[in-house]
C-alpha positions as CSV (number, residue, x, y, z in Angstrom):
1,L,30.1,156.9,64.8
2,G,29.8,153.6,62.9
3,L,26.0,153.9,62.9
4,L,26.2,157.4,61.5
5,L,28.8,156.7,58.8
6,D,28.1,153.1,57.8
7,G,24.8,152.1,59.4
8,R,26.5,149.5,61.7
9,A,25.9,149.4,65.4
10,A,29.2,147.9,66.5
11,P,32.3,150.2,66.8
12,F,35.0,149.7,64.3
13,T,37.5,148.6,67.0
14,R,35.1,145.8,68.1
15,L,34.8,144.2,64.6
16,D,36.9,141.3,63.7
17,G,39.7,141.7,61.1
18,P,37.7,140.6,58.0
19,A,34.8,142.9,59.0
20,Q,37.2,145.8,59.5
21,D,38.7,145.1,56.1
22,R,35.2,145.2,54.5
23,V,34.5,148.6,56.2
24,L,37.7,150.1,54.9
25,E,37.1,148.7,51.5
26,S,33.6,150.2,51.5
27,W,35.1,153.6,52.4
28,R,37.8,153.2,49.7
29,D,35.3,152.3,47.0
30,S,32.5,154.6,48.2
31,R,30.6,156.8,45.7
32,F,30.9,159.6,48.3
33,V,34.0,161.7,47.9
34,L,34.2,162.6,51.6
35,R,34.2,158.9,52.6
36,R,36.9,158.1,50.0
37,A,38.9,161.1,51.2
38,G,38.6,159.9,54.8
39,Y,39.9,156.5,53.8
40,H,42.9,157.9,52.0
41,A,43.7,160.3,54.9
42,L,43.6,157.4,57.3
43,R,45.7,155.3,55.0
44,R,48.4,158.0,54.7
45,L,48.4,158.6,58.4
46,C,48.9,154.8,59.1
47,L,51.7,154.6,56.5
48,A,53.5,157.7,57.9
49,V,53.3,156.3,61.4
50,Y,54.5,152.9,60.4
51,Y,57.4,153.9,58.2
52,G,58.4,156.8,60.5
53,D,59.1,154.3,63.3
54,E,62.7,153.1,63.2
55,R,61.6,149.6,64.3
56,S,60.0,149.1,60.8
57,W,63.2,150.0,58.9
58,P,64.9,146.6,59.0
59,A,61.9,144.8,57.5
60,I,62.1,147.1,54.4
61,H,65.9,147.1,54.3
62,Y,66.1,150.8,55.0
63,G,69.3,151.9,56.8
64,G,67.9,155.2,58.0
65,P,68.3,158.8,56.8
66,P,71.8,159.8,55.5
67,D,74.3,161.4,57.8
68,V,74.5,165.0,56.6
69,N,77.1,166.2,59.0
70,G,79.8,165.9,56.3
71,F,77.9,167.9,53.7
72,Q,78.4,171.6,53.2
73,D,75.6,174.0,53.7
74,D,74.9,175.5,50.3
75,S,71.7,177.3,51.2
76,K,73.4,180.6,50.5
77,A,75.2,179.5,47.3
78,G,75.2,182.3,44.7
79,T,74.6,185.1,47.2
80,P,77.0,188.0,47.3
81,E,78.3,186.8,50.7
82,W,78.9,183.3,49.4
83,I,80.7,184.6,46.3
84,A,82.9,186.8,48.5
85,A,83.7,183.9,50.8
86,Q,84.6,181.7,47.8
87,D,86.8,184.4,46.4
88,Q,88.5,184.8,49.8
89,K,89.2,181.0,49.9
90,A,90.7,181.1,46.4
91,G,92.9,184.0,47.4
92,A,91.3,186.5,44.9
93,P,92.0,190.2,45.5
C-alpha cells in the first residue's frame, strides 16, 4: 500500500517514528484532496479512540460523563400529554 500511495517500499508499521511522522505530514500537507482527507479521517479516528478510553481521562483531568439519573426526561415537554401531566401535578381541573 505504501508503494502505491507514497512510493515507498516499506510498510508504514515498519518505519521508525520520525519516518512515520514524515509520512503523516506529507499526507496532511498533500496537494491531493483525497490524501489530505485520509489523513484527517485517520486523525479523527485516533483521537476518538484515545479520548473514548476511560484510561486517558485522568491525564486530561476529565471526570467522565455526568450522571443523568437525577435529571428529568423533558423530551416530551410541550406536548399535550406533558401539559396534561403538569396540570394534574399542579391540581388543575
